[in-house]
N, C-alpha and C positions, 0 to 999 in steps of 0.2 A: 792881575787879570791876564796880562799877556802870557805869563808863565803857565797859567791854568789852561788857556787856549792852546798853547804849544803842546802841552801834555796830552790834551784831548785829541789834537790832530795826529800826534805820534801814535796814540792808541788806535785811532781809526786806520791809519796807514798800515800798522802792524796787523790789524784784523784783516784788511783787504789782502795783504801779502799772504797770510795764512790760507785764506779761501782760494786765492789764485793758484796755490800749489796743490790743491786737492784733486785727486783723480776724478774724472767726469763720470765714472761708472759706479760711484758709490750710491747705494739706495738711500732714499729719503722718505721720511714719514712725519706727519703732523700729529702731535699728541694733544687731543682735546681734553677739556676739563670734564670730570664726571658731573652728571646732572643731579646727583643726589648721593646719599651715603653708600659706601661700599662695605659690605660685610664679608670678611675673609672666611669662606667656608668651603672653597673648592667647587662651587656650583655654577658660578657665572650667571646667576639668574636675575641680577639687577638689570633694570632697563638700560642703564648706562653701558653695561657690557654688550647688551644686545644691539646697541646703536653704534658701538665703537667700530672703527674701520679695521678689518682683518689684515694682518700681515701674513701672507701665505706664499710669498715668492722666495721660499728657502731653496738653497742649492746644495748639491752633493759633490763638492770638489774632489773628494778622494774615494768616490764610489768605485768598487770593483765588481761586486756581485751581490745578489740578494734583492729583496723588494725595497723600493724607495717609498717609505711610509710618509704619509702626509702630516705636516705640522702646521698649526695655526697659532698666531700670537696676537695679543691685543695690549695696548698701552693707554692708560688714563692718568689723570693727576688731579689733585686738589691742593688746598693750602698746606696740607700736612704731609701727604704721601705721594710717591710715584707708585702706580699700580701696574703690575705686569702679570699677564695671564698666558698660559700655553694650553693648547689642546693637542696632545700627541696621540695620533692614531697608531695602534700598536697591537699586533696579534699575539705577542708573547711578552707580557709585562713582568719584569723582574727587579728586585731590589732587596738588599740585605743590610746595608750599613745604617746604623742608628746613632752613632756618636758624632756630635758636631765637629766639623772640620776634617772628618775622614775624607778619603778620596772618593767622593760620591759619584764622580764621572764613570766609575766602574759599573755602577748600576744604571738602570734607565734614569736619565738625568736631563734637566733643562738648565740653561745658564743665561745670565745677562751680565755683560761686561760694559761698564758705564764710565765715560769720561765727562765730568760735569763742567770742565773748563775747555771749551773747544779750541782755545789758543794753545793748549799743551795737552795733546791727546795721550801722551805717554803717562800722564797722571790719571790712572783709572782704578776703579773698584771692580772686583769680580764677585758675583753671587751665583752659587750653584745649588741646585735642589734635586735630590733624588726622589723617586716615586713614593718613598716613605715620609717625605717632608723633612729629611735631614738636610741641614744647611752647612755649606762651606762658604765662608765670606772672608774677603781680604781687602785691606785698604791700601792706598798708595804708600802709606808710611812704612809698611813692611809687607810687601806683596807675598812673600813666601812663608810668613809666620801665621800661626793660629792664635796669637795673643789678642788680636782685635776681633770684637764681635759687634755687628751693627745692632745697637740698642733699639728695641721696639720693633724689629723686623718681624713680620708675620707671614706664615705660609700654611696653606691647607691644600690637601690633595683629595680628589675623588677618583675612584677606579671603576671603570666599566669592564669588568673581567675578573679573573682570579689570579691573584699575585703568586708568582713562582710555581705555577702549574702549567707546564708546557705541553700537556696532553690535550688541552682544549684550545680554542681560538678566542682571544680577548678582542676588545673593540678599541678602547682608548683610555687615557688617563689625563686628568685636567689639573693644572696647577694654578693657584690664585695667590698672588704675592702683594704685600704692601711694604714698601721700603720707605721709612721716614726720611724726609729731606734732610733732617738733622744729621743723618749718617754721612752726608757728603761734606760736612764742614771739616776743615776750613778750606776745602779745595774748590768749591763752587763760587763763582763771582757773586751770585745772588741766590738767597734761599728764603722762601721758595722761589722758583724761577718766575720771571715775569713774561707777559705776552711778547712773543717774538724771540725769546731767548733760544739759543741753539746749543744743544749738547751733542756728543758723539757716543754711540753705543753699538754693540753687536749682540745678537741673540743666537743661541745655539741649542742643539739637542745632541745628545751622545749616549753611549752605553747600550746595554742590553745583552743578555746571555745568548740569545738567538737573534740573528739578523742585526748585527751591530750597526748602529746609526752614527754618522758624523755629519751633521747638518748645520748650515750656517746661513744667516740672513744676508750678510755682506761677505762675498767671497774673499777669503784672505789671500788667495792666489799663492799659497805656499805648497811645495811639492808633497809634504806630508801633513797630516792633520795637526793644525796649530791654531789654537784659539787666542793665544796671547799675542795678538798682532794688531795693536791699536791704530797703526797707520791706515788700516783698512776698515775701521769701524764706520758704520753708516751714520747718517745725519738725521737728527730729530729736531723738530721745531715745536716749541710749546705755544699753544694757542689758548687764550683766555676764553674763547667761545666754547660753551658746553656742547657736548654731543646732542644731536637732535633726537628727541624721543618721539616715536611715532604716535599718531592719534589713536 
């Protein structure tokens, strides 16, 4: 019993040390449970999405010129999946790559980099999705290889505009994603997460043939565009409380 208590206290002290070293300017967000089923169709018309808190404090660390276009993101979860959604306001929507694990960031693209063990943020997954719904995914086991694919991941896109036609003005494109929690095994301490669990992640938008965007939720504070910077991932807290659906 004494040995078990000693291990527990060591783990607690290690966790406190990790949190004490975190920069105080990292953004934080609470991920609430979905209040009902989520159908991945790119529409975000479920009541849970409508009630989810918007993440819209994206920054443009490497901006030089052009219009800063608005991006909104939303996060939900249930016993099976982490749900991620983006609304990318975009006057010129473009995308061409259709083969999994191609360099989709050359197209209009949104990305989620996720570290499920907050005690070791360098162990992270990256998921990238272009406007055609083409997926690039990488696991910590082999970050630079396309050998691994997240089994069961689902993404759908809806476009309010005309793809690859730069003679008109588009409005936006919406990405809806379900990432099975099983994708994060064996790197997450608990799957599915439990109430109060803390993960680290960052959300990005990039690409576009006209008015190239490099947008990030948590500022990486790198001199050039760099998304693979886990030390600057934001902080997310899982809450077992469902989102509140309006009357």
